[in-house]
C-alpha positions as CSV (number, residue, x, y, z in Angstrom):
1,M,35.5,102.8,24.0
2,T,39.4,102.1,24.5
3,E,42.0,104.4,25.0
4,V,45.1,102.3,25.2
5,I,44.6,98.7,23.5
6,H,43.0,99.0,20.0
7,I,41.4,95.8,18.8
8,S,40.7,95.6,15.1
9,V,40.2,92.2,12.9
10,D,41.0,91.8,9.1
11,A,39.0,89.4,6.5
12,D,41.6,86.6,7.8
13,G,41.1,86.4,11.2
14,I,44.0,88.2,12.1
15,A,43.6,90.6,15.4
16,T,45.8,93.7,15.7
17,L,46.5,95.0,19.5
18,L,47.4,98.1,19.0
19,F,48.9,100.0,22.0
20,D,48.6,103.4,21.8
21,R,47.5,105.7,24.1
22,T,44.6,108.7,23.0
23,D,45.3,110.3,26.5
24,S,49.2,110.7,26.2
25,N,51.8,111.2,23.6
26,M,54.3,108.1,25.0
27,N,52.9,104.5,25.8
28,T,53.1,104.2,29.5
29,M,51.9,101.2,31.5
30,D,49.4,101.9,34.3
31,M,46.5,100.7,35.6
32,K,44.3,101.7,32.8
33,F,46.9,99.6,30.6
34,M,46.7,96.9,32.5
35,D,42.8,96.9,32.5
36,E,42.5,96.9,28.9
37,I,45.4,94.6,28.1
38,A,43.5,92.1,30.4
39,A,40.3,92.9,28.2
40,A,42.4,92.4,24.8
41,I,43.7,89.2,26.0
42,E,40.6,87.6,27.0
43,R,38.9,88.4,23.7
44,L,41.9,86.9,21.9
45,A,41.7,83.6,24.0
46,T,37.6,83.3,23.9
47,D,36.5,84.6,20.2
48,D,36.4,82.0,17.9
49,S,36.5,84.3,15.1
50,I,39.9,85.4,15.7
51,K,42.7,83.0,14.5
52,G,45.9,84.7,15.8
53,A,47.0,88.6,16.8
54,I,49.9,91.1,16.2
55,F,50.7,92.9,18.8
56,T,52.4,96.4,17.9
57,S,52.7,100.3,19.0
58,G,50.7,103.3,17.2
59,K,53.9,105.5,19.0
60,P,57.3,105.8,17.6
61,V,58.5,104.3,21.3
62,F,57.1,101.0,21.3
63,A,56.2,101.1,25.2
64,A,57.8,103.8,27.6
65,G,57.5,101.9,30.6
66,A,55.5,102.9,34.0
67,D,54.1,106.0,34.6
68,L,56.0,108.0,36.6
69,K,53.1,109.8,38.7
70,E,51.5,106.7,39.5
71,M,54.6,105.0,40.5
72,E,55.7,107.9,42.7
73,A,52.5,107.7,44.4
74,S,52.5,103.9,44.8
75,L,56.0,104.4,46.8
76,D,54.7,106.0,49.6
77,K,51.4,103.5,49.8
78,V,53.5,100.2,49.4
79,D,54.1,100.3,53.8
80,D,50.4,100.0,54.1
81,T,49.4,97.3,51.6
82,P,49.6,93.6,53.0
83,V,52.2,91.4,51.9
84,A,49.8,88.9,50.1
85,E,48.4,92.1,48.4
86,R,51.7,93.3,46.9
87,L,52.4,89.8,45.7
88,R,49.2,89.6,43.7
89,M,49.6,93.2,42.1
90,N,53.2,92.2,41.3
91,A,52.3,89.0,39.4
92,S,49.6,90.5,37.8
93,L,50.8,91.4,34.6
94,S,53.5,88.3,34.4
95,K,49.7,86.0,34.8
96,L,48.5,88.3,32.1
97,L,51.1,87.6,29.9
98,R,51.1,84.1,30.6
99,R,47.4,83.7,30.0
100,M,48.4,85.6,26.5
101,E,51.5,82.9,25.6
102,T,49.0,79.8,26.5
103,C,45.1,80.8,25.0
104,G,45.6,78.6,22.4
105,K,46.2,81.3,19.6
106,P,49.6,82.5,18.2
107,V,50.8,86.0,18.8
108,A,53.1,87.7,16.9
109,C,55.1,91.1,18.4
110,A,55.7,93.9,15.9
111,I,58.1,96.1,17.5
112,N,58.4,99.1,15.6
113,G,60.5,101.4,18.2
114,T,62.3,101.2,21.5
115,A,60.7,98.5,23.8
116,L,62.7,98.3,27.2
117,G,61.4,96.9,30.5
118,G,57.7,95.9,30.1
119,G,58.1,96.5,26.5
120,T,60.4,93.7,25.9
121,E,58.6,91.4,28.2
122,I,55.4,91.5,26.4
123,A,57.4,90.8,23.2
124,L,59.0,87.9,24.9
125,A,55.6,86.4,25.9
126,C,54.7,86.6,22.1
127,H,55.2,83.5,20.0
128,Y,57.1,85.1,17.4
129,R,59.1,88.5,17.7
130,V,60.0,90.5,14.6
131,V,61.9,93.8,14.6
132,S,61.9,97.4,12.6
133,D,65.5,98.0,11.0
134,A,64.6,101.5,12.2
135,R,68.1,103.1,13.7
136,G,68.4,103.4,17.6
137,I,65.7,100.6,18.5
138,Q,66.6,98.8,21.8
139,L,65.5,96.0,24.0
140,G,66.4,95.0,26.9
141,L,65.3,94.5,30.9
142,P,67.2,97.7,33.0
143,E,65.4,97.5,36.1
144,V,68.1,96.2,38.3
145,Q,69.5,99.7,37.5
146,V,66.5,100.9,39.8
147,G,66.8,98.3,42.6
148,L,64.2,95.7,40.9
149,L,64.5,92.7,38.9
150,P,62.2,92.1,35.3
151,G,58.5,91.5,36.9
152,G,56.5,90.0,34.1
153,G,58.5,87.1,33.7
154,G,61.8,88.7,32.1
155,T,64.0,86.3,34.0
156,Q,62.6,83.2,32.9
157,R,62.0,83.9,29.5
158,V,65.4,84.9,28.7
159,S,67.1,82.0,30.4
160,R,64.8,79.7,28.5
161,L,65.3,81.6,24.8
162,V,69.1,81.9,25.6
163,G,70.7,80.0,28.2
164,I,71.3,80.7,32.1
165,Q,74.8,82.0,31.4
166,A,74.0,84.2,28.2
167,A,70.8,85.5,30.2
168,M,72.9,86.7,32.7
169,P,74.1,90.1,31.4
170,V,70.7,91.0,30.0
171,V,69.0,90.8,33.0
172,M,71.7,91.4,35.8
173,E,73.5,94.2,34.5
174,G,70.2,95.7,32.4
175,Q,72.1,95.7,29.0
176,A,70.3,97.5,26.3
177,L,70.2,95.6,23.1
178,S,70.1,96.6,19.7
179,A,67.7,94.8,17.4
180,E,71.2,92.9,15.7
181,K,72.1,92.0,18.9
182,A,68.8,90.8,20.0
183,L,68.7,88.7,17.1
184,K,71.9,87.5,17.3
185,M,71.5,86.5,20.8
186,G,68.2,84.5,19.6
187,L,65.9,86.9,21.7
188,V,64.1,87.8,18.4
189,H,63.3,85.8,15.2
190,K,63.7,88.4,12.5
191,V,64.6,91.9,11.4
192,V,62.9,93.5,8.7
193,P,62.7,97.2,6.8
194,A,60.0,99.0,8.8
195,D,57.6,98.9,6.1
196,Q,57.6,95.1,6.0
197,L,56.9,94.6,9.6
198,L,53.1,94.1,10.0
199,A,53.4,91.9,6.7
200,E,55.9,89.8,8.3
201,A,54.1,89.4,11.5
202,K,51.0,88.2,9.6
203,R,53.1,86.2,7.2
204,W,54.1,84.2,10.2
205,L,50.8,84.0,11.6
206,V,49.0,82.7,8.4
207,E,52.1,80.3,7.4
208,E,53.5,79.3,10.5
209,G,51.3,80.6,13.5
210,D,52.7,78.2,16.3
211,P,50.7,79.1,19.3
212,V,52.8,77.1,21.8
213,Q,55.9,78.4,23.6
214,P,59.2,76.3,23.4
215,W,59.3,75.6,27.0
216,D,55.7,74.4,26.8
217,K,56.5,71.7,25.0
218,K,57.2,68.1,25.9
219,G,61.0,67.6,26.5
220,F,62.3,71.5,26.3
221,R,65.7,71.6,27.7
222,I,67.4,74.7,28.7
223,P,69.8,75.9,25.2
224,G,72.5,74.4,25.2
225,G,71.1,71.4,27.6
226,A,73.1,73.6,30.4
227,G,70.5,73.9,33.2
228,P,71.2,74.9,36.7
229,S,72.4,71.8,37.8
230,S,74.7,70.9,35.0
231,P,78.6,71.3,36.7
232,A,79.2,74.1,34.4
233,V,76.4,76.3,35.1
234,A,76.1,75.4,38.8
235,Q,79.8,76.3,38.9
236,M,79.3,79.0,36.7
237,L,76.5,80.4,39.1
238,V,78.7,79.8,42.1
239,V,81.7,81.9,40.9
240,S,79.2,84.7,39.8
241,N,77.5,85.1,43.1
242,A,81.3,85.1,44.7
243,M,82.3,87.8,42.3
244,L,79.0,89.8,42.7
245,Q,79.4,90.3,46.5
246,A,83.0,91.1,46.0
247,R,82.0,94.0,43.7
248,T,78.7,95.0,45.4
249,F,79.6,94.5,49.1
250,H,76.0,93.3,49.3
251,N,74.6,96.7,49.0
252,L,72.6,95.7,46.3
253,P,69.8,93.1,46.5
254,A,68.9,93.0,43.1
255,P,71.3,91.7,41.3
256,K,71.5,88.5,44.2
257,A,67.5,88.2,43.8
258,I,67.9,87.8,39.8
259,L,70.9,85.2,40.6
260,S,68.5,83.6,42.6
261,C,65.8,83.5,39.7
262,L,67.9,82.3,37.0
263,Y,68.9,79.4,39.3
264,E,65.7,78.2,41.1
265,G,63.4,79.1,37.9
266,P,64.7,77.0,35.3
267,Q,64.6,74.1,37.4
268,L,60.7,74.4,37.7
269,P,57.3,74.7,35.3
270,M,56.9,78.1,33.8
271,D,53.9,78.7,36.3
272,K,55.8,77.8,39.3
273,A,59.0,80.0,37.9
274,L,56.9,82.7,37.2
275,D,56.0,82.6,41.1
276,V,59.2,82.4,42.3
277,E,59.9,85.6,40.1
278,A,57.1,87.8,41.7
279,K,58.1,86.6,45.1
280,Y,61.6,87.8,44.5
281,F,60.2,90.9,43.0
282,T,58.0,91.8,46.1
283,L,60.9,91.2,48.3
284,L,63.0,93.6,46.7
285,Q,60.2,96.0,46.8
286,L,59.9,95.6,50.4
287,D,63.6,96.4,50.6
288,P,63.9,100.6,50.9
289,V,67.1,100.1,48.3
290,S,64.8,99.6,45.5
291,R,62.4,102.6,47.1
292,N,65.1,105.0,47.1
293,M,66.7,103.9,43.6
294,I,63.4,104.4,42.1
295,R,62.6,107.5,43.4
296,T,66.0,109.1,42.6
297,L,66.9,107.3,39.5
298,F,63.6,106.9,37.8
299,I,61.1,109.1,39.2
300,N,63.2,112.2,40.3
301,K,65.6,112.0,37.3
302,G,62.8,111.3,34.9
303,K,61.3,114.8,36.4
304,A,64.3,116.7,35.8
305,D,64.6,115.3,32.6
306,K,61.6,117.1,32.1
307,L,62.8,120.4,33.2
308,M,60.5,120.3,36.5
309,H,62.2,123.8,37.2
310,R,61.3,125.5,33.9
311,P,60.0,128.7,34.2
312,E,56.3,128.5,32.5
313,G,55.6,131.1,29.7
314,V,58.7,131.2,28.2
315,P,59.1,130.2,24.7
316,K,61.4,127.1,24.4
317,T,65.0,128.0,23.0
318,T,66.0,125.7,19.8
319,F,69.8,126.1,19.9
320,R,71.6,126.0,16.5
321,K,74.6,128.0,17.9
322,I,76.4,128.4,20.5
323,G,79.8,129.9,22.1
324,V,82.5,128.5,24.3
325,V,84.9,130.6,25.9
326,G,87.9,128.5,27.1
327,A,88.9,125.9,25.1
328,G,90.8,123.7,27.7
329,L,89.6,120.5,29.1
330,M,86.0,121.6,30.1
331,G,85.6,123.9,27.2
332,A,86.8,121.4,24.6
333,G,84.6,118.6,26.0
334,I,81.4,120.7,25.9
335,A,82.5,122.2,22.2
336,Y,82.5,118.3,21.2
337,H,79.3,117.3,22.7
338,C,77.3,120.2,21.5
339,A,78.7,119.7,17.6
340,K,78.2,115.7,18.0
341,L,74.5,116.7,18.6
342,G,74.6,119.2,15.8
343,I,75.0,122.5,17.5
344,E,77.3,125.2,15.8
345,T,80.2,126.0,18.4
346,V,82.2,128.8,18.4
347,L,85.4,127.8,20.3
348,I,87.1,130.9,22.0
349,D,90.6,131.3,23.6
350,R,93.3,133.8,24.3
351,D,94.9,133.1,21.2
352,Q,94.6,130.8,17.8
353,A,96.8,127.7,19.1
354,A,94.9,127.0,22.2
355,A,91.8,127.7,20.2
356,D,93.1,125.0,17.8
357,K,94.3,122.7,20.8
358,G,90.5,122.9,22.0
359,K,89.5,121.6,18.7
360,A,92.0,118.8,18.3
361,Y,90.6,117.4,21.5
362,S,87.6,116.3,19.3
363,A,89.6,115.4,16.4
364,K,91.6,112.8,18.6
365,R,87.9,111.3,20.0
366,L,86.7,111.0,16.7
367,E,89.9,109.3,15.7
368,K,89.0,106.3,18.3
369,D,85.6,106.0,17.4
370,I,86.8,105.7,13.7
371,A,89.1,103.1,14.7
372,K,86.6,101.0,16.4
373,G,84.5,101.2,14.1
374,R,81.9,103.5,15.8
375,M,81.9,105.9,13.6
376,T,82.6,106.9,9.8
377,Q,85.2,109.8,8.3
378,D,82.1,111.6,6.8
379,K,80.3,111.8,10.0
380,A,83.6,112.8,11.8
381,D,84.2,115.5,9.3
382,A,80.5,116.7,9.7
383,I,81.0,117.4,13.3
384,L,84.6,118.8,13.2
385,A,83.3,121.4,10.6
386,R,80.7,122.8,13.3
387,I,83.7,123.4,15.8
388,H,85.0,127.0,14.8
389,P,88.4,127.6,17.0
390,T,88.9,131.8,16.9
391,T,90.2,134.5,18.9
392,D,87.4,136.8,17.8
393,Y,84.4,137.1,20.1
394,A,82.5,138.9,16.8
395,G,81.5,135.4,15.9
396,L,79.1,135.5,18.9
397,A,77.1,137.8,17.7
398,D,74.2,135.7,16.7
399,V,74.1,133.1,19.5
400,E,71.9,132.4,22.2
401,L,74.0,131.4,24.6
402,V,77.9,131.6,25.8
403,V,79.3,129.2,28.1
404,E,82.3,130.7,29.8
405,A,84.7,127.9,30.9
406,V,88.1,129.4,31.8
407,F,90.5,129.6,35.0
408,E,88.9,129.8,38.1
409,D,89.4,133.4,38.4
410,R,87.4,135.9,39.4
411,G,89.4,138.8,37.5
412,I,89.8,136.7,34.7
413,K,85.9,135.7,34.0
414,A,84.8,139.6,34.9
415,E,87.1,140.3,31.9
416,I,85.4,137.9,29.6
417,T,81.8,138.8,31.0
418,R,82.7,142.4,29.7
419,K,84.2,141.2,25.8
420,L,80.9,139.3,25.6
421,D,78.8,142.1,26.7
422,A,80.2,144.0,23.8
423,V,79.0,141.7,21.2
424,L,76.3,139.5,22.5
425,P,72.7,140.6,21.7
426,A,70.9,142.2,24.6
427,H,69.0,138.7,25.5
428,A,71.4,136.3,25.3
429,V,72.6,134.3,28.1
430,I,76.0,134.4,29.6
431,S,76.8,131.1,31.7
432,S,79.5,130.5,33.9
433,N,81.2,126.8,34.2
434,T,82.4,127.4,37.7
435,S,82.4,124.7,40.6
436,A,82.1,127.2,43.3
437,L,82.7,130.9,42.8
438,P,79.6,132.9,43.4
439,I,77.3,133.5,40.3
440,S,75.9,136.6,42.1
441,E,78.8,138.6,42.2
442,L,80.3,137.2,39.0
443,A,77.2,138.4,37.3
444,E,77.7,141.9,38.5
445,A,80.8,142.4,36.1
446,G,78.3,142.5,33.0
447,A,75.5,145.2,32.1
448,H,72.8,142.5,32.2
449,P,72.9,140.4,35.4
450,E,69.5,139.3,34.7
451,N,70.9,137.4,32.0
452,F,73.7,135.7,34.1
453,I,73.3,132.2,35.1
454,G,76.0,129.0,36.6
455,M,76.1,126.1,34.5
456,H,78.7,123.6,36.6
457,F,79.5,120.7,34.0
458,F,81.4,117.9,35.2
459,S,84.4,116.3,33.6
460,P,84.7,114.4,31.3
461,V,81.6,116.5,29.7
462,E,80.9,113.7,26.9
463,R,80.4,111.2,29.5
464,M,79.2,112.9,32.8
465,P,75.1,113.0,33.0
466,L,74.6,115.9,35.2
467,V,74.4,120.0,34.7
468,E,74.1,121.8,37.9
469,I,72.3,125.4,37.0
470,I,73.0,128.0,39.7
471,R,70.5,130.9,39.7
472,G,72.0,134.1,41.0
473,R,70.0,136.5,42.8
474,K,69.4,138.8,39.9
475,T,69.2,135.8,37.6
476,S,65.9,136.0,35.3
477,P,63.1,133.0,34.5
478,E,63.8,133.6,31.0
479,T,67.6,132.8,31.4
480,L,66.9,130.0,33.7
481,A,64.7,128.5,31.0
482,R,67.4,128.9,28.4
483,A,70.0,127.0,30.2
484,L,67.8,124.3,31.0
485,D,66.6,124.1,27.3
486,L,70.6,123.8,26.5
487,V,70.9,121.1,29.0
488,Q,68.0,119.0,27.3
489,A,69.3,119.5,24.0
490,M,72.9,118.0,24.9
491,K,71.2,115.2,26.6
492,K,72.0,115.6,30.3
493,T,70.1,115.8,33.4
494,P,69.5,119.2,35.2
495,I,69.3,120.1,38.6
496,V,68.8,123.9,39.8
497,V,70.3,125.4,42.9
498,N,70.6,128.8,44.1
499,D,73.7,130.7,44.6
500,G,75.4,129.7,47.8
501,P,79.0,129.1,48.6
502,G,80.1,125.6,46.6
503,F,76.6,125.6,45.1
504,F,75.5,121.8,46.0
505,T,77.7,119.4,44.7
506,S,81.2,121.1,45.3
507,R,80.5,121.4,48.7
508,F,78.7,118.1,49.2
509,I,81.7,116.3,47.8
510,G,83.8,118.8,49.7
511,A,82.4,117.7,53.0
512,Y,83.4,113.4,52.1
513,I,87.0,114.7,51.2
514,N,87.7,117.1,54.3
515,E,86.4,114.2,56.8
516,S,88.4,111.5,54.9
517,L,91.7,113.9,55.1
518,A,90.9,114.8,58.5
519,M,91.0,111.2,59.1
520,V,94.4,110.5,57.8
521,T,95.8,113.4,60.0
522,E,94.0,111.4,63.0
523,G,96.3,108.5,62.2
524,V,93.5,106.3,60.5
525,N,95.0,103.8,58.2
526,P,94.5,105.2,54.6
527,A,94.1,101.9,53.0
528,L,91.2,101.2,55.8
529,I,89.3,105.0,54.5
530,E,90.2,104.0,51.0
531,N,88.5,100.5,51.2
532,A,85.5,101.4,53.5
533,A,84.5,104.4,51.2
534,K,84.5,101.3,48.3
535,M,82.5,99.1,50.8
536,A,79.9,102.1,51.6
537,G,79.3,101.9,47.5
538,I,81.1,104.9,47.1
539,P,82.9,104.3,43.6
540,V,86.0,106.2,44.1
541,G,87.9,106.7,47.3
542,P,88.8,110.1,48.9
543,L,92.4,109.7,48.7
544,T,92.0,108.7,45.0
545,V,89.8,111.7,44.3
546,S,92.1,114.0,45.6
547,D,95.1,112.6,43.8
548,E,92.9,112.8,40.5
549,I,91.8,116.4,40.9
550,G,94.8,117.5,42.4
551,L,96.2,118.3,45.5
552,D,97.7,121.5,44.2
553,T,94.0,122.8,43.3
554,A,93.2,122.2,46.8
555,W,96.1,123.8,48.1
556,H,95.7,127.3,45.7
557,A,91.8,127.2,46.9
558,S,92.8,127.1,50.8
559,Q,95.6,129.7,50.2
560,Q,93.2,131.6,48.5
561,R,90.7,131.2,51.2
562,K,93.6,132.3,53.7
563,K,93.7,135.3,52.1
564,D,90.1,136.3,51.7
565,E,89.5,135.6,55.7
566,G,92.8,137.1,56.9
567,D,93.0,137.1,60.9
568,A,89.6,135.4,61.0
569,F,91.1,132.4,59.3
570,K,91.2,129.0,61.5
571,P,93.6,126.4,59.7
572,T,91.9,123.0,59.7
573,P,93.5,119.4,59.9
574,T,92.8,119.5,56.3
575,F,94.3,122.6,55.5
576,R,97.2,121.7,57.4
577,L,97.8,118.1,55.3
578,V,97.3,119.8,52.2
579,E,100.1,122.6,52.9
580,K,102.6,120.2,54.2
581,L,101.9,117.5,51.2
582,V,101.6,120.4,48.5
583,G,103.5,123.4,50.0
584,E,106.8,121.3,51.6
585,L,106.9,118.1,49.8
586,G,105.5,118.7,46.3
587,R,103.3,116.0,46.2
588,H,100.7,117.3,43.9
589,G,98.9,114.3,43.0
590,R,98.4,112.1,40.0
591,K,99.4,115.0,37.6
592,N,103.2,114.8,39.2
593,G,103.3,111.0,39.9
594,K,103.2,111.7,43.3
595,G,100.3,112.5,46.1
596,F,98.7,110.2,48.7
597,F,99.7,107.2,46.2
598,E,103.0,106.7,44.1
599,Y,102.4,106.2,40.6
600,A,104.7,104.1,38.3
601,A,104.9,104.6,34.8
602,D,102.4,101.7,33.4
603,G,100.3,103.7,35.7
604,S,100.1,101.4,38.6
605,K,99.6,103.1,41.9
606,K,100.7,102.4,45.5
607,L,100.0,104.3,48.7
608,W,102.8,106.6,49.9
609,P,104.4,104.9,53.0
610,G,105.7,108.2,53.9
611,L,102.1,109.2,55.3
612,A,102.8,106.7,58.4
613,E,105.7,109.0,59.2
614,L,103.8,112.2,59.1
615,F,100.8,111.1,60.6
616,P,101.4,108.4,62.9
617,P,98.7,105.5,62.7
618,L,96.3,104.8,65.8
619,A,97.2,102.2,67.9
620,E,93.8,101.2,67.8
621,Q,91.9,101.5,64.6
622,P,88.3,102.7,63.9
623,T,86.0,100.0,62.6
624,V,84.9,100.2,59.3
625,D,81.3,100.9,60.1
626,E,82.6,103.8,61.9
627,V,84.4,105.3,58.9
628,K,81.8,104.6,56.9
629,A,79.6,106.5,59.0
630,R,82.2,109.5,59.4
631,M,82.2,109.8,55.9
632,L,78.5,109.5,55.0
633,Y,76.9,111.7,57.8
634,A,79.3,114.2,56.9
635,Q,77.7,114.5,53.7
636,L,74.3,114.2,55.2
637,V,74.5,117.3,57.4
638,D,75.8,119.5,54.9
639,A,73.2,118.3,52.6
640,A,70.7,119.4,55.4
641,K,72.5,122.7,55.7
642,A,72.2,123.4,52.2
643,M,68.4,122.7,52.1
644,A,67.9,125.0,55.6
645,E,70.3,127.7,53.7
646,G,67.8,127.7,50.6
647,V,70.8,126.7,48.4
648,L,68.7,123.7,47.2
649,I,65.3,124.2,45.5
650,D,64.0,120.5,45.9
651,P,65.0,117.4,47.8
652,A,65.4,115.8,44.6
653,D,67.8,117.8,43.3
654,G,70.2,117.0,45.9
655,D,69.4,113.3,45.9
656,V,70.1,113.4,42.0
657,G,73.0,115.7,42.0
658,S,74.5,113.6,44.6
659,I,74.7,110.5,42.8
660,L,74.9,111.5,39.0
661,G,77.6,114.6,39.8
662,V,79.7,113.1,42.6
663,G,79.1,109.2,43.0
664,F,77.1,109.3,46.2
665,P,75.9,105.8,46.7
666,A,73.1,104.8,44.5
667,Y,71.7,102.0,46.6
668,L,71.0,104.6,49.4
669,G,69.1,107.2,46.9
670,G,71.0,110.5,47.8
671,P,71.2,112.1,51.1
672,F,67.8,112.9,51.4
673,S,66.1,109.5,50.3
674,M,69.0,107.8,53.1
675,M,67.7,110.4,55.8
676,D,64.1,109.5,55.6
677,T,64.7,105.8,55.3
678,I,67.1,105.9,58.7
679,G,64.5,108.2,60.3
680,I,64.9,111.8,60.8
681,D,65.2,111.0,64.6
682,K,67.9,108.6,64.1
683,V,69.4,110.7,62.1
684,V,70.1,113.6,64.6
685,A,70.9,111.1,67.5
686,E,73.8,110.0,65.1
687,C,74.9,113.4,64.3
688,D,74.9,114.3,67.9
689,R,77.1,110.9,69.0
690,L,79.7,112.0,66.0
691,A,79.8,115.6,67.0
692,A,80.6,114.7,70.5
693,H,83.7,112.6,69.3
694,Y,84.9,114.5,66.0
695,G,83.4,118.0,66.0
696,A,80.8,120.2,65.5
697,Q,81.0,119.7,61.8
698,Y,78.4,117.2,62.6
699,A,76.1,119.0,64.5
700,A,72.4,118.8,63.1
701,P,71.1,122.2,61.7
702,Q,67.7,123.3,63.4
703,L,65.9,121.9,60.2
704,L,66.4,118.5,61.0
705,R,65.9,118.7,64.7
706,D,62.8,120.5,64.0
707,M,61.5,117.7,61.3
708,A,62.3,115.0,64.4
709,A,60.1,117.0,66.6
710,E,57.5,117.2,64.3
711,G,57.6,113.3,62.7
712,R,58.4,115.2,59.1
713,T,60.2,113.9,56.3
714,F,61.7,115.1,53.0
715,Y,59.5,112.9,51.2
716,G,55.7,111.6,51.2
717,A,53.1,112.7,52.9
718,R,54.8,114.5,55.8
719,R,57.2,116.0,53.6
720,I,58.4,119.7,54.2
721,T,58.4,122.7,52.3
722,P,61.9,123.3,51.1
723,P,63.0,126.7,52.8
724,A,63.8,128.0,49.0
725,A,60.2,127.6,48.2
726,V,59.4,130.0,50.6
727,R,62.1,132.7,50.5
């Protein structure tokens, strides 16, 4: 009895190969899938009563990609697998699909739902592709986003269908295509109403039913007649390679491997071209970049999206209405995002004008969407109607959760908590959007600290995918569950951390900025610092980040810290730098047109020459690698400390949060994946070297030293138990 691929044959000899797992609500592709699709293809090829076949899905999502659990297990076994065996395994799907398209029987693919990755590769190997016009269907090959390439023939079939140049964004950028876009490009043959999908597939089989792919016909040429050797395409490939390396600084091997497949494959017969693709896939699999990106951006992110930290036994909360207190940029963004997803949002501020201004943020965003044809006026009006700006807290009497998003001031936040206590239901959750203030302390201002939690959103809310959830000492499991439910409803990725100074993301990016600014005070060339960050794969340089956040923000925080610590306060190089720029020179950053950079009216910027006068350049500048090491190791040490102190619950939270929240280089997989890749013993040795040269901020915590001595890791068979798990 089959559990994955179900075969039925009608009176006309048309077989339906139905991809519909009985053991899961999603059509994942694992070894069971491979075994059953192999058997189905063999029957199609050898059963004379079958004249043709329709491949389709019995679930709303045509194919959901690889199984997370199986993929995670395979990551740690891959080092023990001989290269030849890996190559055979990596080529297995490609060879099955090649068998299907050359078996002498026509196969139509009826695509009824989103088919990314392996789903699209199955479709491309079918002789005819028809897609339902159901809303939201996407096709594409996103493997590059996790450090791989399409390994089921995607690089070769797309280039042969649409041409090499048109194929590049599809396979090198992992573009997700709508059905109409795929049709216009030539990747599919027809888009039809959902209720006509199977009928159209059968019509083609009966009336046309060509069992030979275009590339298997004599005289086939790449669309446009422009193969890799033609002058125009050859020049385009050379330029593309140069642009690629200029953009990635050789940190990402997958786009380069895909470009190689697009160059080499179309010059070869299809079977040889597929062998080339499998070899490049295997080379990427051997590279730690793909392992790190798969683990963090696919497996760990997938677990987070499925709420891996959600307490068991707590009923799921469906949010119809929430409250947001504070209609500034963050609060307005939260209200806009929730309203777009159908959630009624009461938006409160100190006066009606401020609350109305918060709603106006959404109106401006929607006007832009309307102008670009991405939204109708009716839909925009419906979204705006869900946002209720007011000063009256009584409107929150029936909400399940309130996000407090006011200025980072303990007193103001405490006052709002008391106001909320007066009107909210006894079980309602109060979540504070704060980037650093202690959640446990903020919770004590209210009558129900068990209902209090931190929800650290990132700006702009509508674009940033991460929410950092912070458990206070008294936060209940029910409160954590409801906060996670809201993040999921907002279609964002949550990480969960325990309360501690700076939580995780704020202290983590702070380590990067602090060490970078310290280098400025030492006389390291600011341009070298900015460029080294980009070369390390950090999307925004530390001086740019500081200017964007606002140097005055850092100055206010440091002055508060100085006040709190009193005589115990010890000024750091960064403190002195910020005090000089802000307190003495009034350089606040982009907001007033002057910070580390000078800003012109047209938005352009250049480094402020006065920095060289304040901090004379070193006669001998450090190497790029040394600057990169100081930036990255400052963050590695801080991440290890966050784990040792029990702030981080799981290394997965640190890796996902570092990339999605604050721009740690994706190819490194996050700080914990990076440390495992380097080797914990080598990390400790480098920390010792840096500490000896630059200070105790690089000293490895005892956790790392113990791990190095015991041969332990953060992932895999030798993984440690996080200290937070044994609190």
